[in-house]
DRENZAZA-609076 format. One record per residue (C-alpha): residue number from 1; x, y, z negated. Coordinates in nm, 4 decimals. Layout:
// DRENZAZA-609076
{resi=NUM; u=X; v=Y; w=Z}
...
//
This chain:
// DRENZAZA-609076
{resi=1; u=0.3742; v=-1.2565; w=-2.3942}
{resi=2; u=0.1234; v=-1.4305; w=-2.1309}
{resi=3; u=-0.1654; v=-1.2186; w=-2.2785}
{resi=4; u=-0.0064; v=-0.8853; w=-2.2718}
{resi=5; u=-0.1239; v=-0.6119; w=-2.0697}
{resi=6; u=0.0618; v=-0.3279; w=-1.8807}
{resi=7; u=0.1323; v=0.0220; w=-2.0517}
{resi=8; u=-0.2016; v=0.1567; w=-1.9122}
{resi=9; u=-0.3895; v=-0.1525; w=-2.0663}
{resi=10; u=-0.4737; v=-0.3117; w=-1.7389}
{resi=11; u=-0.3639; v=-0.6612; w=-1.6627}
{resi=12; u=-0.0777; v=-0.6514; w=-1.4024}
{resi=13; u=0.0728; v=-0.8299; w=-1.1115}
{resi=14; u=0.4247; v=-0.8022; w=-0.9523}
{resi=15; u=0.5397; v=-0.9086; w=-0.5846}
{resi=16; u=0.8845; v=-0.9541; w=-0.4563}
{resi=17; u=0.8651; v=-0.8706; w=-0.0939}
{resi=18; u=1.1665; v=-1.0205; w=0.1026}
{resi=19; u=1.0436; v=-1.0483; w=0.4435}
{resi=20; u=0.9717; v=-0.7947; w=0.7039}
{resi=21; u=0.8116; v=-0.9871; w=1.0245}
{resi=22; u=0.4481; v=-0.9374; w=1.1073}
{resi=23; u=0.3233; v=-1.2608; w=0.9660}
{resi=24; u=0.5050; v=-1.2064; w=0.6313}
{resi=25; u=0.4015; v=-0.8791; w=0.5851}
{resi=26; u=0.0416; v=-0.9418; w=0.5436}
{resi=27; u=0.0410; v=-1.1663; w=0.2254}
{resi=28; u=0.1950; v=-0.9063; w=-0.0084}
{resi=29; u=0.0050; v=-0.6024; w=0.1213}
{resi=30; u=-0.3257; v=-0.7930; w=0.1188}
{resi=31; u=-0.2647; v=-0.9361; w=-0.2303}
{resi=32; u=-0.1446; v=-0.6025; w=-0.3730}
{resi=33; u=-0.4187; v=-0.4085; w=-0.2296}
{resi=34; u=-0.6731; v=-0.6560; w=-0.3559}
{resi=35; u=-0.5361; v=-0.6864; w=-0.7009}
{resi=36; u=-0.5414; v=-0.2989; w=-0.7315}
{resi=37; u=-0.8832; v=-0.2830; w=-0.6113}
{resi=38; u=-0.9743; v=-0.5444; w=-0.8964}
{resi=39; u=-0.8096; v=-0.2998; w=-1.1348}
{resi=40; u=-0.4722; v=-0.4616; w=-1.1872}
{resi=41; u=-0.1404; v=-0.2502; w=-1.2266}
{resi=42; u=0.0514; v=-0.3437; w=-0.9221}
{resi=43; u=0.4181; v=-0.3408; w=-0.8572}
{resi=44; u=0.5816; v=-0.4356; w=-0.5165}
{resi=45; u=0.9639; v=-0.4573; w=-0.5168}
{resi=46; u=1.0786; v=-0.4516; w=-0.1783}
{resi=47; u=1.4376; v=-0.6095; w=-0.0958}
{resi=48; u=1.6555; v=-0.7182; w=0.1898}
{resi=49; u=1.4464; v=-0.7908; w=0.4931}
{resi=50; u=1.1180; v=-0.6678; w=0.3004}
{resi=51; u=1.2682; v=-0.3239; w=0.2652}
{resi=52; u=1.1882; v=-0.2084; w=0.6251}
{resi=53; u=0.8247; v=-0.2342; w=0.5452}
{resi=54; u=0.8617; v=0.1017; w=0.3652}
{resi=55; u=1.0158; v=0.2713; w=0.6598}
{resi=56; u=0.8416; v=0.5764; w=0.8371}
{resi=57; u=0.8755; v=0.4267; w=1.1603}
{resi=58; u=0.7160; v=0.0759; w=1.1192}
{resi=59; u=0.6745; v=-0.1815; w=1.4121}
{resi=60; u=0.6919; v=-0.5240; w=1.2327}
{resi=61; u=0.7476; v=-0.8041; w=1.4924}
{resi=62; u=0.6511; v=-1.1845; w=1.4876}
{resi=63; u=0.9406; v=-1.4485; w=1.4984}
{resi=64; u=0.8058; v=-1.7779; w=1.6405}
{resi=65; u=1.1473; v=-1.9343; w=1.5920}
{resi=66; u=1.1442; v=-2.1906; w=1.3317}
{resi=67; u=0.7583; v=-2.1678; w=1.2582}
{resi=68; u=0.5895; v=-2.4660; w=1.3837}
{resi=69; u=0.2548; v=-2.3873; w=1.2169}
{resi=70; u=0.2181; v=-2.0887; w=1.4326}
{resi=71; u=-0.0386; v=-2.1703; w=1.6662}
{resi=72; u=-0.2450; v=-1.9038; w=1.8649}
{resi=73; u=-0.5875; v=-1.9527; w=1.9961}
{resi=74; u=-0.5406; v=-1.9806; w=2.3803}
{resi=75; u=-0.7363; v=-2.1124; w=2.6597}
{resi=76; u=-0.9838; v=-2.2781; w=2.4052}
{resi=77; u=-0.7107; v=-2.4497; w=2.2026}
{resi=78; u=-0.4569; v=-2.3863; w=1.9456}
{resi=79; u=-0.1152; v=-2.3657; w=2.1127}
{resi=80; u=0.1989; v=-2.3660; w=1.9354}
{resi=81; u=0.5350; v=-2.2811; w=2.0774}
{resi=82; u=0.8259; v=-2.5163; w=2.0729}
{resi=83; u=1.1614; v=-2.3583; w=1.9128}
{resi=84; u=1.3261; v=-2.4015; w=2.2558}
{resi=85; u=1.0840; v=-2.1593; w=2.4076}
{resi=86; u=1.1199; v=-1.9257; w=2.1112}
{resi=87; u=1.4702; v=-1.8505; w=2.1986}
{resi=88; u=1.3802; v=-1.7121; w=2.5732}
{resi=89; u=1.4124; v=-1.3449; w=2.5660}
{resi=90; u=1.0819; v=-1.1509; w=2.5261}
{resi=91; u=0.8929; v=-1.4337; w=2.3839}
{resi=92; u=0.8815; v=-1.2784; w=2.0136}
{resi=93; u=0.7837; v=-0.9379; w=2.1704}
{resi=94; u=0.5022; v=-1.1390; w=2.3855}
{resi=95; u=0.3810; v=-1.3309; w=2.0712}
{resi=96; u=0.3839; v=-1.0133; w=1.8605}
{resi=97; u=0.1558; v=-0.8247; w=2.1189}
{resi=98; u=-0.0789; v=-1.1169; w=2.1277}
{resi=99; u=-0.1000; v=-1.1621; w=1.7651}
{resi=100; u=-0.1739; v=-0.7712; w=1.7280}
{resi=101; u=-0.4336; v=-0.7883; w=2.0041}
{resi=102; u=-0.6020; v=-1.0710; w=1.8181}
{resi=103; u=-0.5903; v=-0.8858; w=1.4731}
{resi=104; u=-0.7302; v=-0.5773; w=1.6437}
{resi=105; u=-1.0259; v=-0.7787; w=1.8171}
{resi=106; u=-1.0997; v=-0.9602; w=1.4878}
{resi=107; u=-1.0811; v=-0.6278; w=1.2927}
{resi=108; u=-0.7860; v=-0.7144; w=1.0671}
{resi=109; u=-0.6242; v=-0.3875; w=0.9159}
{resi=110; u=-0.2707; v=-0.3118; w=1.0331}
{resi=111; u=0.0194; v=-0.3305; w=0.8055}
{resi=112; u=0.0334; v=0.0396; w=0.8341}
{resi=113; u=-0.3264; v=0.0824; w=0.7145}
{resi=114; u=-0.2612; v=-0.1847; w=0.4396}
{resi=115; u=0.0709; v=0.0081; w=0.3127}
{resi=116; u=-0.1532; v=0.3439; w=0.3057}
{resi=117; u=-0.4220; v=0.1607; w=0.1101}
{resi=118; u=-0.1547; v=0.0404; w=-0.1266}
{resi=119; u=-0.0276; v=0.3987; w=-0.1529}
{resi=120; u=-0.3757; v=0.5337; w=-0.2284}
{resi=121; u=-0.4442; v=0.2607; w=-0.4952}
{resi=122; u=-0.1236; v=0.3815; w=-0.6811}
{resi=123; u=0.0541; v=0.0436; w=-0.6112}
{resi=124; u=0.3958; v=0.1090; w=-0.7485}
{resi=125; u=0.6434; v=0.0553; w=-0.4601}
{resi=126; u=1.0043; v=0.0210; w=-0.5631}
{resi=127; u=1.2870; v=0.0076; w=-0.2895}
{resi=128; u=1.5792; v=-0.2083; w=-0.4054}
{resi=129; u=1.8757; v=0.0473; w=-0.4528}
{resi=130; u=2.1327; v=-0.2482; w=-0.3608}
{resi=131; u=1.9466; v=-0.3119; w=-0.0360}
{resi=132; u=1.9152; v=0.0457; w=0.0395}
{resi=133; u=2.2990; v=0.0790; w=0.0017}
{resi=134; u=2.3677; v=-0.2251; w=0.1905}
{resi=135; u=2.1591; v=-0.1484; w=0.5014}
{resi=136; u=2.2456; v=0.2448; w=0.4689}
{resi=137; u=1.8891; v=0.3437; w=0.4290}
{resi=138; u=1.7982; v=0.6766; w=0.2391}
{resi=139; u=1.4621; v=0.7674; w=0.0882}
{resi=140; u=1.4239; v=1.0175; w=0.3780}
{resi=141; u=1.3841; v=0.7094; w=0.5937}
{resi=142; u=1.0955; v=0.5690; w=0.3991}
{resi=143; u=0.7278; v=0.6857; w=0.3649}
{resi=144; u=0.6199; v=0.9004; w=0.0661}
{resi=145; u=0.5824; v=0.7267; w=-0.2531}
{resi=146; u=0.8548; v=0.4477; w=-0.3000}
{resi=147; u=1.0771; v=0.4729; w=-0.5943}
{resi=148; u=1.4447; v=0.3520; w=-0.6268}
{resi=149; u=1.5266; v=0.0549; w=-0.8580}
{resi=150; u=1.7213; v=-0.2576; w=-0.9047}
{resi=151; u=1.6782; v=-0.6041; w=-1.0369}
{resi=152; u=1.6418; v=-0.4825; w=-1.3847}
{resi=153; u=1.3651; v=-0.2143; w=-1.2945}
{resi=154; u=1.1763; v=-0.5228; w=-1.1420}
{resi=155; u=1.2478; v=-0.7617; w=-1.4435}
{resi=156; u=1.1193; v=-0.4956; w=-1.6926}
{resi=157; u=0.8117; v=-0.4959; w=-1.5107}
{resi=158; u=0.7627; v=-0.8505; w=-1.4404}
{resi=159; u=0.8235; v=-0.9454; w=-1.8188}
{resi=160; u=0.4959; v=-0.7734; w=-1.8890}
{resi=161; u=0.3005; v=-0.8976; w=-1.5978}
{resi=162; u=0.0402; v=-1.1719; w=-1.5898}
{resi=163; u=0.1228; v=-1.2560; w=-1.2224}
{resi=164; u=0.4502; v=-1.2683; w=-1.0532}
{resi=165; u=0.4732; v=-1.3703; w=-0.6878}
{resi=166; u=0.7937; v=-1.3921; w=-0.4726}
{resi=167; u=0.6864; v=-1.3529; w=-0.0849}
//
């Protein structure tokens, strides 16, 4: 089964997207759009806290709490935030603003831009039905393009894919 290809004849990749913070939103969209540009059939399965990345109104935030590797270039050094500081109200918003400004300065595409690239590249977007029900979302809350599906939908695609990632 390892050498099988998708129904279209192309190699394929699936990604399970489980987190929706700014820093966790980048890897799945970058990998999905890159793989699609390389000719792979790509499916992204959005579940739990990754599901909000499909919402029309998207404003992913950074969470520095519990992320000791997060060090931002400041004052000529790379400064980290101790967990204690991360608990102060407004710190995550400030860190998010700093990160978004740094990304803009460095020319990094926004999550909205990467998400649109995924749609334009015909990446298959599956919104987890159970998570939709659990958090009381509807397809009307989402961008155009996602389909509803469950674990069986993902597994059906994943069993035919050469690359399966959990992010």
